[in-house]
Residue, then its C-alpha position, 0 to 999 in steps of 0.5 A: m592593109t598593114t600599116i608601117y607602124e605595124k611592120a615596124l612594131e613586128a620588125h622589132k619584136t623579131w629583131q629583140g634590138k637592132i644592134e649587137v656587140t661582136s668580136k673582132v678577135k678570134l679566141e681559138t687558141k690559148e696564145d689567142l686568149s693570151l693576147a686578148y686578155t691576161p696577161g697580154v693585155a696588161e701591156p696596153c693597160r701600161k702604155i695607156q696608164e703612162n700616156p692616157e692618149k694611147a687609148y685611141d692607139y690600142t682601144w675602141k675609143g677612136n671609133t666609138v660614139a655614146v648615143v645618149t638620151d634622157g627620153t624627154a624629147v623623142l621624135g614627135l611622141g614627146d617625154i616618154g622616158p628612157e626605156a621607151a627612147l631605147p628603140v630610137m637610140e639603137g636606130k641611131a646607133l646603126l645609122f652610125k654603123e651603117f652610114s660611116g662604120i662608127d660604133a655606137v652604143p645607146i645610153c637611156l639615163d633615168t634622170k632628167d636633172p641636166q647637172e646629174i646627166i653632165t656629171i653622168i657623161k663626164a663619168i662615162a667619157p673615157t670609155f668613147g671618143g665622142i658623145n652624141l645627145e639626142d632627144i634632150s628637150a630644150p632649153r636643157c639640151v643646150e645647157i647640158e651640151r654647152a657644159l660638156i663642151e666646155e669640160l671634155d676634150i672629144p666632140i660633143f653634138h646635140d643632133d636634134q639641134h646642129g644636125t636638122a641645122i646642118v641639112t636645112i643650111a644644105a637644103l637652102i644653099n641648094a634651093l637659092k642656086i635654084v631661084n637665083k637669090n643671094v643669102s644677104d638679100i633674103k628674108v627668112v621667118v622661123s617657126g620654132t624657137g627650141a633645139a632645132g630652130s636655135a641651131i637653125i637660127k644661129m647657122l642662119v646668121d653664120f651663113g650670112v642671112e641678115e633678116i630673120i623673124a622668129y616665132n614661138i608659142n609666145g608669138v614673135v621673139g623681139k626685144e621685150n619682155q626678156n625678163q620671161m624669156s629662157f637664156l636660149e629665147k635672149e640669145i635668139a632675141s639679140i640676132t634676130n629681128k632687127e627691126n623689132f618686128k611686132g606682127s603676126m606669122a602671117e603678117a611676116m610671112s608677107g614679102a618673106d622669101v623662105f619659110i623654115g618650121v620646126s614647130a607644130p602642125k598647121l600653122v601655116s595657111k595657103e594664104m601665107v604661102s601666096s603672100m610670100n615673095k615670088d619663088a618662095i622656099v618653104f621647109a615645113m619640117a614638123n614631123p610627123e605632120s608638118e605646118i603646111t603639106y608639101q601639095e598645099a605649099l606647092g599648090a599655094g606658089a612655093k617654087i621649092v619645098g622640103t619637109g621632114r617626111s619620107d614620102n615628099p621630095n626633099q627630106i631634110n633628114n638628119v642622118l645625111a649630117f652626123p655620120g660624115l660629121f663624127k667620121g671627119a672629127f674622128m679623122a682629124k682626131a678633133t677635140k670639139i665641132t666647131d661651128n666652121m665644121k658644122l657649115s663645112a658639112a653643109k656645104a658638102i652635102a650641098d655640093i654633092i648635087p652638081e648644079s646642073e642636075l638641081t631641081p626644085e624636086y631635087i636639092i638634098p642628096s639621098v642618105f644612100n649616096e654612096n660619096l656622102a659620108e666620105i665627102i662630108t668627111k673630108e671637109v669636116s676634116a680639113a675644117a678642124i685642121k683649119d680650126g686648129v682643135i686637133r689632138 
């Protein structure tokens, strides 16, 4: 039997790239050429020189994103280099176009130096209306994103961080409706404090979760040994584990309401899930093999289970968020993507499913939902206007 990997390999060989540049303008006469190129093109150039904001009127800038990576954290493959990362960046560009109509250009950089990446992106920024950072390892990705947000006036978004967080919160919103629990009352255990985990934790706090205990490869994140922590771990330590719990993740999960995993395979046992509170929620999102399988978590007593896999119910997939999020930012002519815009996107995704239709197997809408991007676009645009981050 042919595997999905074998089928994909053959398909990519046939496609030789999943995207292409096509012309909006027909060149059939001398006048066509004079309008699109010289001499006519000089006039929009002059107008943009007088006012650079006019680039949004006369060029593709207002609907185009650069999808930028250094190839250091690609899927579950790790540091595979810029060339090997290109199929993923092409795929991301395809998703932008198909789900939101946004044009996207894959850019794979042959450098791992954060400052050099920042410098390069700043240099190419005049071409694009937004920058989608992709598959850059933590904590460098956070450093790069924050510097670019500070220094550029276009939306900057690292999807591995915030896209994952947005869809996780959307899933949690609907899961809590089913189990009838208040966000301020739940105890959440998070496995993984890298790019995705740190963003999820910060968004959980913004959403109103008060009790969070986080774990990474070094164990529980607490107040001790901060001199050995990265700046990102220090930030997580400052907003989690308020009681300074020092036990294992198995001990922390006893009496927990929610487990969120963005870490590594097989870290969670059935016994750990069984020790959670009644109507437990388990989002085991490590890919391609999760912290505990969908079937194991259900069998151990979890009420609702989500994973990152498309062959299980409740796939927590970034593609639900980023097309509509950028479209909303572009519609509002936003200069940045705020925390409120991200939370608005999460709530919009959750609200697409009427409460009467929610089930433990259906807490997240399909990526093929025709209304998805449009609804997110509207809510994100409104949030940008409310936050005052518009041109």
